[in-house]
N, C-alpha and C positions, 0 to 999 in steps of 0.2 A: 643610477637610475636606468632601468631597462628600456630598450627601444619600444617594446609593446606598451610600456606605461605612459609614454608621451606621444605616441603616434596615433592620431585620429584619422589619418588620410587613407586608411585601408582597413579591410575586415568588416565584420558585421556592425552596422550602425547602432542597432538596438542594444547589442551586448556592450559596446563601448560606452553608450549613453548611460545604461543602468550601472555599469561598473564604476563610472566616474561620478554619477549622480548620488549614489547611496552614501558615500562618505561625506559629501557636501551636505546632504540632508541630515546626517548624523551630527555634523558640526553645528548646523543651524538649530537643531533641537536642543543640543547641549547649551548653546548660547542663550536660548530662550529660557531654559531651566536655571541658568546661571543667576539671573536676577530674582527668580522665584525662591531660590534657596536663601538669599539674603532676607527677603520678606518673611519667609517661613520661620527662620531662626530668631530674627528680631521680634517678630510677632509673638513668638512663644516665650522668649527669655528677656526681651527688652521691654520698652514702654510703648504706649499708644502713640505718643509724640514721636518716638524713635521710628516707629513703623511708618508714620506719615513722612518723616524726614527721608527715610530710605526710599520710599515709594516715589516721592517727588524728585529727589536727587538722582535716582536711577533713570528717570525720564530725561533729565538733562544729559546724563551720560549716554543713553541710547541715542538721543538726538545727535550728539557729536559723532558717535560711532557710525550711524547711518551715513552721515555726510562723508566721513573718511572712507568708508567702504565704497561709496560712489566714485570718489576720486581714484581710489586704488583699482577700480575696475578698468581704468585706462591702462594701468600697468599689465593687468591680466591679458587684455586684448592685444596689446603690442607685443608681448612676449610670445603669445600663441602665433601671431602673424609671422614673426621672425623665425620661429621654429619651422613653420610651414615653408617659408622662403629659404630655409637653410642659411640664414644670416646670423649665426650664433654669436659672432663678435659683438653685435649690437645689443645683445641681451645684457652683457656686462655693463654697457653704458646706461641702459635703462635702470638697472639696479643701483648703480653708483649715483645717478642723478636723482632717483627716487629717495635714496637714503638722505641726501642733502636736503631736498625739498621738504620731505615729511619731518625731518628734524626741525627745520625752521617753523613748520606748521605746529609742531608739538610745543615749541617754545612760546609761540603766540597764544595757543590754547591754554597753556599753563598759566601765563600771565593773566589772561581773561578770567579763568575759572578760580584762581587763587585770590586775586585782588577785587574781583567784581562778583564774588559768589553771592553776597547778600542781595544786590540788585537783581541778579538772575533768579534767586529764590523768590523774591517778591513778585517778579514778572510771572513766575510759574504759579502764583497765587497760593504759595505755601501757607497753611493755617498759622496764625500768630503764635500758637503754643509750640509749633514745630519749626518756626522760622530759623532759630539759631542752630538747631540740629541739622536742618536741610543745608544751611550755609556751610556747616562743618563737613558734611558728606561731600558736597561739591568741591570744597577746598582740598580735601585729602585726595580725592580722585583726580582733581586737576593737577596736584603736585606729582602724581604718578601717571599722567596722561601719556608720557613718552612710551611706556610699555603697552598701553592700550592701542596707540597708533601703530607701534611696531608690530604687534600681533596681526593686525588687519593687513598691513603692507606685506609682511612675510607670507601670510596665507594667500594673498593675491598673486604673489610671485609663483608660489607652488601650483596654484590652479592654472596659471598661464603655462607652466611646464607640463601640464597634464597630470599632475600629482594631487589628487584630492584627499589622499589618505593621511598625509603628513599634517595638514591643518586640523584634521579630526583628532589626531594624537595630541596636538598642541592644546586644543580646547578641552580635551578630556583631562589632561594634566592640570589645566587651570581650574576645572570644575572640582577635582579632588582636593586640590590645595585650598580652594575657596571654602569648601564645606568644612575642612579641618580648621581653617583659620576662623571661620564664623563661629564654630563651636567653642574654640579656645578663647577667642577675644570677647564673644558676646555671652555665651552660656557660662563660662568659667570665670573670666575676668570682669564680667558685667560692664564692658565698655560701650555697650549699646551701639549707636550710630557710628562712633569712631571705630569700633571693632569691625563692623561690617565694611566700612570704607577701606580700612587697612587690609582686611582679608582680600578684598577685590584687587587692590593694587599689588599686593604680594603675589597673589595667584597669577596675575598677568605677567609680573616680572619673572617668576619661575618658568612660565610657559615660553616667554621670549628667550630666556637663557637656554632652555632645553631645545628650542627650535634651532638656535644657532649651533649647538652641539651636533644636532642631527644633520644640518646643512653641511657642516665640515666633514662629516663621514660619508656623504653621498657622492657618487660619481656623476657630477653635473655636466651637461653638454656645453658648457661655456666657462670662461675664466673672467675674473674681475681684477682689474689693475688699478693702481693708485690714481692714474690719470682719469679714470672713469668717474671719480667722486667730485663732480662739479655740476653746476646747472647747465647741462649740455642741451643740444637740440632735441634729444629724445624726450627730455622733460616737457618741452613745449608740445610735442606730439601727443604724449599720453595725457597731458593736462587738457588738450583740446578734446580728447575722447572722454575723460573722466569728469570734467567740470560740469557739462550739461547734466550728467547723471546725478552729481552731487546736488546741483540746484533743484533738480526735479524731486530728489529725496527730501530736501529742505521744505519745499512747498507742499509735498504730500504730508509730511509730519504736521505742518501747520494746519492743513485741511482737516486732519483727524481731530485737532483741538476744536475747530469750528463745528464739526459734526457732533462732537460731544456736547457742545453748548446748545445745539438744536434739540438734542434728546433730553437735556436737563429741563427743558420747558414742560415736559410731560409728567414731571413729578419724580419723587425719590425712588419709587419702585422701578420706574422705567429707566431712570439713570443707573441704578444698581444692576438691573437686568442687562442693559446695554454694556456696562463695564465688564460683567462676567462673560457675556457672549463674545465680547471683543477678545478676551483671552483665548477662547476656543477658536475664534477666527484666526488669531495670530498663529496658532499651531497648525491649523488647516492650510494656511497660506504658505507654510514652509515648503510644501511639496512643489507648487509652481515656482517658488523662489529658487529652489535647488535646481529645478529644470531649466530655468532661465540662465543661471550661472553656468551650468554645464553646457548649455547650448552656445553661450558666448565663446567659451574656450574652443569647443569642437569646430564651430563654424569659422572662427578666426583662423585656426590652423589650416583648415581646408581652403580658405580664401587665399592664404599665403602660398599654398601649394598649387594654386590655380585649379582647384577642383570645385568649381561652382555648383555642378550638378549634385555632388555629394553634400555640399553645404545646404542646398535646397532640400535634399532628401532627409537630412538631419532635422530640419525644421518640421517637415511633415510627419516624420517619425515621432518627434517630440509631441506634436499636437495629438496624435493617435494614442500614444502611451499615456500622456498626461490626462487626456480626455477619459480614458478607461478608469484611471485612478479617481478622477473627478466624479464619475458616475457612482463609484463605490462610496465615496465620502458623502455625496448628496443623499444616497439611500440611508447612510448611517445617521446623518442629521435628521432626516425625515422620520425615521423609526426610533432612533435612540437619542434625539436631540436633548430631551429633558435629562437623560442620564449624564450627558456631557456637561450640562450646566450644574447638576447636583454635585459634581466633583469639587466645585468651588463654593457652593452655598447650600444651606438647608431651608432657606426661606422660600415657601411655596409661591408667593406672589412674584418674587424676584426670578424664580425658576421659570414661571410662565412667561414673564416679560422677555427673559433671555431667549427662550425657545421661539417666541414670536420673531425676534430679530433674526435668529438663525434661519427660520423658514423663508423670510424675505431674501436673505443673503444666499441661500443654498445653491441656486442655479450658477452662481459665480464660481463654484468649485470646478465646473466644467469649462466655463468661458475663459477663466484665467489661464488654463492650460494652453488654449489656442493663442490668447493674447501674449502670454509670456514667451511662447515659442517664437512669435513674430519679433518680440523685443530682443530676445537672445540672438536671433538671426541678424537684426539690424545692428546690434552692438558689435557682433562679430565682423560686420562690414564697416565699422567706425561711423555709422550713421547715428551717433548719439545725440546730435542736435535735434534730429527728428524724434528720437525717443523722448527727449525732454518736452518737445512741442506737443506730441500726442498725449503725454502724461498730464501736462497742464490742461490741455483741452478737455480730456475726459473728466478731470477733477473739477475744473471751474466752470465748464459749460454744461455738465450733466450731473455728476454726483452731488455736489453741494447745492445747486439750485433745486434739484429734484427732492433731496432730503429736506431742504428748507420749506419748500411748498407743502410736502407731506406733513411736516411737523406743525404747520399752521392751520391744517384742516380741523374742522370741528370733531370729526371722527378719527383723528390722528392716532396711529398705532405703530409699533415697531416693525410690523411686517412690511408696511409700506415704506418706512424709512430704510429698512434693510434692503429693499428691492432697488435702492439707488445704486448699489454696488454692481449687480448684473446689468442694469441699464447703462451704466458708464462703460462697462466692459464691452457690451454689444456695440456701442458707439465707437469705442477704440478699435475694435476688430475691423469694423467697416472702414475707418479712415486708414488703418494700417494696410489693409488689403488694397485700397485705392493707391496708397503710396507705393506699394510693391509693384502694382501694375504699371504705374507711371514711370517707374525706374527699372523696369524689368530688363532693359537693354544693358544696364550696368551689372546685372546678375546673370549674364549670358553664360551658357555652358560651354566655355572654350577650353581648349587644351586638355580634354578629358582622356 
């Protein structure tokens, strides 16, 4: 691994940010498409019950993945910090400790998903006709959860090292294998949900094996020894960083379910329109998500190198760059919003309802660039408890109450409900700015 590939403490900030962010964005896009391929092939070659089973089961899998990603963010932050501090020996201890911890987590998740798949499926309100198929999907993915966890942890390690290209390669391999597996197992063998689940697990397994091969061939700036593989004190530190982020992700995913319930009160067309619009929003939000992940690694490395001024400049650069992209996306939604919805459905009423939600949401494309830059900055400083608090505050004090009140109005519509997102972001930006000002002395520009 070259020095330029991992060094964020010198050179053009915007060039480093874009160079690091693009592969992360590519990885997130491929991951988002990953589940869509399962649905597409099962929908075309499987049964309606199978489609429902994969749809509901993949929500469970995504739920688990989001939480694991939050925990793994602690690994990313700590590795970046130690790189900046030139404490390379500690990186081996982080990876060794993470290997043991996430193996334990994988075993626990495996037991839960295999033996409690049916209660989980019932909790997810899987339709009765698809209950058994949903249970099967959860069980098979649960049996292979080790590979899914391993992929996320390995990707977190590479991002911490300043390498965002390798995770892109890993997920690209997984996508190709998944598509081939889906076609063979579902289209040719007619294994329906079982085929889709097996393709998912096999794809992740191949991705992990290939990632280990790539790791062994890289000239890494650290060594891992046998004595590093235990629950050492580095585990406690990265768990202190990652646990609040995982908890925030858990509560955020729960809040999306509540928001869906509010929208369902407005009828089938509104529910369908919101569902389709949410898919568009999910892709739109990948840009600020990639920005936040990039910001976390870059800021953390500069903090470790005691370059606080550069860490601050990284945050403001991210706000400007993300804001420009946000303006472009806002205009795209405003002028081509119906086209984006038409990609997923041909129903005129559903298209109109989906466009209404996008109109209400649209301002958030700019606001999240500012908000996620703040979050990346605070993550890089290990202020993840605050990140969790502000996330919970914006969700439970603004977004959900506002959406609920708007849904209860006589003239309720999806524009007003969609506006709950930018309202929450405005609130979050304000409290994050106040938090920054109150703690500014801790971010002083020393040793420049």
